[in-house]
C-alpha positions as CSV (number, residue, x, y, z in Angstrom):
1,X,4.3,21.0,-16.6
2,X,7.2,18.8,-17.0
3,X,7.3,17.1,-13.6
4,X,9.8,18.6,-11.7
5,X,12.2,15.8,-10.3
6,X,15.0,17.6,-9.2
7,X,12.7,20.2,-7.2
8,X,11.1,17.0,-5.4
9,X,14.9,15.5,-4.6
10,X,15.4,19.2,-3.1
11,X,12.5,18.2,-0.1
12,X,13.8,15.0,0.8
13,X,17.4,15.1,2.8
14,X,18.0,11.3,2.9
15,X,18.8,11.3,-0.9
16,X,22.0,13.1,-0.2
17,X,23.7,9.5,1.1
18,X,25.2,8.6,-2.2
19,X,22.5,5.7,-2.6
20,X,20.0,5.3,-5.5
21,X,17.1,4.0,-3.7
22,X,15.0,1.7,-5.8
23,X,13.3,0.0,-2.8
24,X,10.2,2.1,-2.3
25,X,8.4,-1.0,-0.8
26,X,10.6,-0.9,2.2
27,X,9.5,2.7,2.8
28,X,9.9,5.7,0.4
29,X,12.3,8.0,1.8
30,X,10.8,10.5,4.2
31,X,10.5,14.5,2.9
32,X,12.3,17.0,5.5
33,X,8.7,18.4,6.1
34,X,7.6,15.4,7.6
35,X,10.4,14.8,9.7
36,X,10.0,18.6,11.1
37,X,6.1,18.1,11.5
38,X,6.8,14.5,13.9
39,X,9.6,16.2,15.8
40,X,7.5,19.7,16.2
41,X,4.3,17.3,17.6
42,X,6.4,15.5,20.1
43,X,7.4,18.9,21.4
44,X,3.5,20.7,21.6
45,X,1.0,17.7,22.1
46,X,0.0,15.4,24.6
47,X,-0.2,11.5,24.8
48,X,-4.1,12.1,25.0
49,X,-6.6,14.0,23.4
50,X,-9.3,14.0,25.9
51,X,-8.5,16.9,28.4
52,X,-8.6,20.7,28.7
53,X,-4.6,21.3,29.1
54,X,-3.6,23.3,25.5
55,X,-1.8,20.2,25.1
56,X,-4.5,18.1,24.6
57,X,-6.3,19.8,22.5
58,X,-3.4,20.0,19.6
59,X,-3.4,16.4,20.0
60,X,-7.1,16.3,19.0
61,X,-6.6,18.4,16.3
62,X,-4.0,16.4,15.0
63,X,-6.4,13.3,15.1
64,X,-8.9,15.3,13.6
65,X,-6.1,16.6,10.6
66,X,-5.2,12.8,9.9
67,X,-8.6,11.4,9.8
68,X,-9.6,14.5,7.1
69,X,-5.7,13.9,5.3
70,X,-6.8,10.1,5.0
71,X,-10.2,10.9,3.6
72,X,-8.7,13.2,0.8
73,X,-6.3,10.7,0.1
74,X,-8.8,8.2,-1.1
75,X,-12.0,10.2,-1.4
76,X,-13.2,9.5,1.6
77,X,-15.3,10.6,4.7
78,X,-13.6,11.5,7.6
79,X,-15.6,10.1,9.8
80,X,-14.7,6.8,8.1
81,X,-11.2,6.5,9.0
82,X,-9.5,4.4,11.6
83,X,-6.0,4.9,12.3
84,X,-3.1,2.9,14.1
85,X,0.7,1.9,14.2
86,X,0.5,-0.1,11.1
87,X,-2.1,-1.3,8.2
88,X,-0.9,-4.6,8.9
89,X,-2.3,-4.8,12.5
90,X,-5.3,-3.2,11.7
91,X,-6.4,-5.6,9.0
92,X,-5.8,-8.0,11.6
93,X,-8.3,-6.1,14.0
94,X,-11.1,-6.0,11.4
95,X,-10.8,-9.4,10.7
96,X,-11.3,-9.9,14.3
97,X,-14.1,-7.6,14.2
98,X,-15.5,-9.3,11.2
99,X,-14.8,-12.8,12.3
100,X,-18.8,-13.2,13.4
101,X,-20.0,-13.1,9.7
102,X,-17.5,-15.9,8.7
103,X,-18.8,-19.4,10.2
104,X,-19.8,-22.6,8.9
105,X,-21.5,-22.2,5.8
106,X,-20.2,-19.3,4.9
107,X,-17.3,-18.3,2.3
108,X,-14.6,-15.6,1.9
109,X,-12.4,-15.3,-1.1
110,X,-8.1,-14.5,-1.4
111,X,-5.7,-13.5,-4.0
112,X,-2.6,-15.0,-4.6
113,X,-1.6,-11.4,-5.2
114,X,-2.0,-9.8,-1.9
115,X,0.5,-9.7,0.8
116,X,0.0,-11.5,3.7
117,X,-1.3,-8.3,5.6
118,X,-4.5,-8.9,3.6
119,X,-4.6,-12.6,4.0
120,X,-3.1,-14.2,7.2
121,X,-5.9,-12.6,9.5
122,X,-8.4,-14.0,7.2
123,X,-7.1,-17.2,7.1
124,X,-6.9,-17.3,11.1
125,X,-10.7,-16.0,11.3
126,X,-11.5,-18.8,8.7
127,X,-9.7,-21.3,10.5
128,X,-10.9,-20.6,13.6
129,X,-14.5,-20.6,12.8
130,X,-14.6,-23.3,9.7
131,X,-15.6,-20.4,6.5
132,X,-14.6,-22.1,3.5
133,X,-11.9,-20.1,1.4
134,X,-11.4,-20.1,-1.8
135,X,-8.5,-18.3,-4.0
136,X,-8.1,-15.8,-6.9
137,X,-5.3,-17.0,-8.6
138,X,-3.2,-15.4,-11.2
139,X,-1.8,-16.2,-14.6
140,X,1.5,-17.5,-14.6
141,X,3.2,-15.5,-17.7
142,X,1.5,-12.4,-17.2
143,X,0.7,-12.5,-13.3
144,X,-2.4,-11.1,-14.0
145,X,-5.4,-11.7,-11.8
146,X,-8.1,-12.3,-13.8
147,X,-11.3,-10.6,-13.3
148,X,-13.7,-13.4,-14.8
149,X,-12.8,-16.1,-12.2
150,X,-14.7,-13.8,-9.3
151,X,-18.1,-15.2,-11.1
152,X,-17.4,-18.3,-10.0
153,X,-15.5,-18.3,-6.9
154,X,-17.9,-15.5,-5.7
155,X,-21.3,-17.4,-4.8
156,X,-24.5,-16.9,-2.2
157,X,-22.5,-17.9,0.7
158,X,-19.4,-15.8,-0.1
159,X,-19.3,-12.9,2.8
160,X,-16.0,-11.0,1.8
161,X,-13.6,-10.8,-0.4
162,X,-10.2,-9.6,0.5
163,X,-8.0,-8.1,-2.7
164,X,-5.4,-5.8,-3.1
165,X,-5.4,-2.8,-5.2
166,X,-1.8,-3.4,-6.9
167,X,0.8,-5.7,-6.2
168,X,4.2,-4.0,-4.5
169,X,6.0,-7.1,-6.0
170,X,5.0,-7.5,-9.6
171,X,2.8,-4.3,-9.9
172,X,-0.1,-6.0,-11.4
173,X,-3.3,-3.7,-10.7
174,X,-6.6,-6.1,-10.7
175,X,-10.1,-5.1,-11.5
176,X,-10.9,-4.6,-8.0
177,X,-14.5,-3.0,-8.9
178,X,-15.3,-6.7,-10.7
179,X,-14.7,-8.3,-7.6
180,X,-16.8,-5.5,-5.9
181,X,-19.7,-5.7,-7.9
182,X,-19.9,-9.4,-7.9
183,X,-19.6,-9.4,-4.2
184,X,-21.7,-7.1,-3.4
185,X,-24.9,-8.7,-5.5
186,X,-24.5,-11.6,-2.8
187,X,-24.3,-9.2,0.2
188,X,-21.2,-9.5,1.2
189,X,-18.0,-6.9,2.1
190,X,-14.7,-6.3,-0.2
191,X,-11.7,-5.1,1.8
192,X,-8.8,-3.5,-0.4
193,X,-5.4,-3.4,0.4
194,X,-4.1,-0.3,-1.2
195,X,-0.9,0.0,0.1
196,X,0.8,-1.0,-3.4
197,X,-1.6,1.7,-5.4
198,X,-1.3,4.7,-3.1
199,X,1.7,5.9,-3.9
200,X,0.9,5.3,-7.9
201,X,-2.3,6.1,-8.1
202,X,-5.4,8.3,-7.8
203,X,-7.1,6.0,-5.2
204,X,-10.8,6.4,-5.1
205,X,-13.3,4.2,-3.0
206,X,-16.1,5.0,-4.4
207,X,-14.7,3.9,-8.0
208,X,-13.3,0.9,-6.5
209,X,-16.5,-0.1,-4.9
210,X,-14.4,-1.0,-1.6
211,X,-16.0,-1.3,1.6
212,X,-12.9,-0.8,3.0
213,X,-9.6,0.4,1.8
214,X,-6.0,0.0,3.8
215,X,-3.2,2.1,3.5
216,X,0.1,2.6,5.0
217,X,1.9,6.1,5.4
218,X,5.3,4.4,4.8
219,X,4.4,3.7,1.1
220,X,4.4,7.5,0.2
221,X,7.3,8.8,2.2
222,X,4.9,9.0,5.5
223,X,5.9,7.6,9.3
224,X,4.5,4.1,10.2
225,X,1.1,4.7,10.7
226,X,-1.7,2.4,8.9
227,X,-5.4,3.6,8.3
228,X,-8.6,1.8,7.6
229,X,-11.2,4.0,5.2
230,X,-14.8,2.7,5.6
231,X,-17.0,3.5,2.4
232,X,-19.8,3.5,4.7
233,X,-18.7,4.9,8.1
234,X,-22.1,3.8,9.9
235,X,-21.1,0.2,9.4
236,X,-18.6,1.0,12.2
237,X,-21.3,1.2,15.0
238,X,-22.5,-2.2,13.2
239,X,-19.6,-4.5,13.7
240,X,-18.4,-6.0,16.8
241,X,-16.0,-3.5,18.5
242,X,-12.4,-4.1,19.5
243,X,-11.5,-1.1,21.2
244,X,-10.3,-0.9,25.3
245,X,-13.1,1.6,25.4
246,X,-16.6,0.0,26.4
247,X,-18.2,3.5,25.1
248,X,-16.4,3.8,21.9
249,X,-17.9,5.1,19.3
250,X,-17.4,5.2,15.3
251,X,-13.7,4.9,14.3
252,X,-12.6,4.5,17.3
253,X,-14.3,1.3,18.0
254,X,-11.4,-0.2,16.0
255,X,-8.6,1.8,17.4
256,X,-7.2,-0.1,20.1
257,X,-4.6,2.1,22.9
258,X,-3.1,5.0,22.6
259,X,-2.7,7.1,19.1
260,X,1.2,8.3,18.6
261,X,0.4,11.6,17.4
262,X,3.5,12.9,16.6
263,X,3.3,10.3,13.6
264,X,-0.5,11.4,12.6
265,X,1.4,14.7,12.4
266,X,3.5,13.5,10.0
267,X,0.7,11.3,7.7
268,X,-1.2,14.6,7.3
269,X,2.3,16.3,6.2
270,X,2.9,13.4,4.4
271,X,-0.4,13.6,2.3
272,X,0.3,16.7,1.6
273,X,3.9,16.3,0.1
274,X,1.8,13.8,-2.1
275,X,-0.2,17.0,-3.1
276,X,2.4,19.2,-3.5
277,X,4.6,16.8,-6.0
278,X,3.1,19.0,-9.1
279,X,3.9,22.6,-7.9
280,X,1.4,23.8,-10.1
281,X,-1.8,21.8,-8.4
282,X,-4.3,24.0,-7.9
283,X,-7.8,24.0,-5.4
284,X,-8.4,21.9,-2.4
285,X,-6.1,18.9,-1.3
286,X,-8.2,16.1,-3.2
287,X,-7.8,18.4,-6.5
288,X,-4.3,18.8,-5.5
289,X,-3.8,15.1,-5.1
290,X,-5.2,14.3,-8.5
291,X,-2.9,16.4,-10.5
292,X,0.1,15.6,-8.7
293,X,-0.5,12.0,-9.0
294,X,-1.6,12.2,-12.9
295,X,1.7,14.2,-13.3
296,X,3.7,11.7,-11.7
297,X,2.5,8.8,-13.5
298,X,3.5,10.8,-16.6
299,X,6.7,11.0,-15.5
300,X,6.7,7.2,-14.6
301,X,5.3,6.0,-17.4
302,X,8.6,6.5,-19.7
303,X,10.8,6.0,-16.7
304,X,9.3,2.8,-15.9
305,X,9.4,1.9,-19.7
306,X,12.9,2.9,-19.5
307,X,13.8,0.1,-16.8
308,X,11.7,-2.8,-18.4
309,X,13.6,-2.6,-21.7
310,X,16.8,-2.2,-19.5
311,X,16.1,-5.7,-17.8
312,X,14.5,-7.1,-21.1
313,X,17.8,-6.4,-22.9
314,X,19.8,-8.6,-20.3
315,X,19.9,-12.3,-21.2
316,X,20.2,-13.8,-17.8
317,X,17.3,-11.5,-16.5
318,X,13.8,-12.6,-16.5
319,X,11.3,-10.0,-15.7
320,X,8.2,-11.7,-13.7
321,X,4.8,-11.1,-15.1
322,X,4.2,-8.3,-17.6
323,X,0.3,-7.0,-16.8
324,X,-1.2,-4.3,-18.8
325,X,-2.7,-2.7,-15.9
326,X,0.5,-2.3,-13.1
327,X,1.9,0.3,-10.9
328,X,5.6,1.1,-11.7
329,X,6.9,-2.0,-10.0
330,X,9.0,-5.2,-11.1
331,X,10.6,-8.2,-10.0
332,X,13.2,-10.3,-11.7
333,X,15.6,-13.1,-11.4
334,X,19.1,-13.7,-12.4
335,X,19.9,-16.7,-13.6
336,X,22.3,-18.5,-11.9
337,X,22.6,-15.7,-8.8
338,X,20.2,-16.1,-6.2
339,X,18.2,-12.9,-5.0
340,X,19.9,-12.5,-1.9
341,X,23.5,-12.0,-3.7
342,X,22.2,-9.8,-6.6
343,X,20.9,-7.2,-3.9
344,X,24.1,-7.6,-2.0
345,X,26.2,-6.8,-5.7
346,X,23.8,-3.8,-6.3
347,X,24.5,-2.8,-2.4
348,X,28.0,-3.0,-3.1
349,X,27.2,0.0,-5.4
350,X,25.0,1.7,-3.1
351,X,22.2,0.5,-5.1
352,X,19.0,-0.5,-2.8
353,X,16.4,-3.4,-3.8
354,X,14.0,-5.5,-2.2
355,X,15.3,-9.1,-2.2
356,X,14.8,-12.4,-1.3
357,X,11.8,-14.3,-0.7
358,X,9.8,-11.2,0.5
359,X,8.5,-12.8,3.7
360,X,7.8,-15.8,2.3
361,X,5.8,-15.0,-0.7
362,X,2.5,-17.1,-1.5
363,X,2.7,-15.3,-5.2
364,X,6.4,-16.1,-5.4
365,X,5.9,-19.5,-4.0
366,X,2.9,-19.7,-6.6
367,X,5.0,-18.8,-9.6
368,X,7.7,-21.1,-8.7
369,X,10.4,-18.6,-7.7
370,X,11.5,-18.7,-4.5
371,X,12.0,-22.3,-5.2
372,X,14.9,-21.1,-7.7
373,X,16.3,-18.4,-5.0
374,X,13.7,-15.4,-4.4
375,X,13.2,-12.5,-6.6
376,X,14.9,-9.0,-6.6
377,X,12.0,-6.3,-6.9
378,X,12.6,-2.6,-7.7
379,X,10.2,0.3,-8.0
380,X,9.9,4.2,-9.0
381,X,9.5,6.7,-6.4
382,X,8.6,10.4,-6.8
383,X,12.2,11.0,-6.5
384,X,13.8,8.1,-9.2
385,X,15.9,9.7,-12.1
386,X,17.0,7.8,-15.2
387,X,20.2,8.5,-14.4
388,X,19.6,5.5,-11.7
389,X,17.5,3.5,-13.8
390,X,20.6,3.4,-16.3
391,X,23.3,2.7,-13.2
392,X,20.9,-0.3,-12.5
393,X,21.1,-1.7,-15.6
394,X,24.8,-1.4,-15.7
395,X,25.6,-3.2,-12.7
396,X,23.1,-5.8,-13.6
397,X,24.7,-6.5,-16.8
398,X,28.3,-6.9,-15.0
399,X,26.6,-10.0,-13.4
400,X,26.4,-11.4,-16.8
């Protein structure tokens, strides 16, 4: 069945604002069903899932449903799903919990391709306890992260690898499984940040070989909620807890403070929205997700080719990277024009992009892009159309 982008757009009221939204890295537009779920849960649930009142029981049900939905998204076990206000916060708590593994004489491997959320917490822990940090570097021309380097970077003293499943800046999708297999050979763990991949790829925690996968609901049109998924839920009871509850067990051991139950209700609905992108999808939620994401990928393939072709035809535009394994996200520079000015010009034409130095991106630093004024990043979303891609190209051509 042909992907019906018009039907999908009709499910997202904010798309009626007259803007072209090519900035999903800043958060995809929110479907109406998600907003309604959040509103309903605010009215019907309590601020605690404990207690015998009916509103407490509703909150408990919302929490359980959210764990199941996230598990379906990545092919995990609901018992291994840790929920919180933001995936960056959860990764920080995870690093704190695993800090006892990272002392003198041990090492960890980080990636230049990763966002700071999966870098800064591990650097803090390494600096505190004296663990050696090694970096997986990108190829400057392609922005690929070569898998062969993990054989040398990961040694018998390596205790952890932190790696992105896909860069939300240049789109490159590294070979996570190669790193996972290597670190497991030496008894270490791998933490995979799937924020950049989850909106575009059928994420499978078993296929990745990840011990922990991090996701953020804002990446696919959900509320401000993050999650960690442990491939082996029993690991949660074998690492130090950070919870304020001394009796916490399982996922609760990494959950600090009360949950935002209304947001968790929206999280579940947002995953159901992803599963329903292709209205011909059948089966359980996991099966529907596979069908819908595959349909979306087919639609995005031709759309992304069109986007890159437009950019490459513009002599003043330089596309950053050309990794063959990637998600439909691309960054570029315009000769002689700082990224912020490019984004301002596009915004004046009601085209939203992500611009600048991306919060001090280590990747753009390594490529020297930030020294020249940063880059503009655009990405596809389930609601992006050919017309919008053509409009972006037309406005960029006027800068020349």
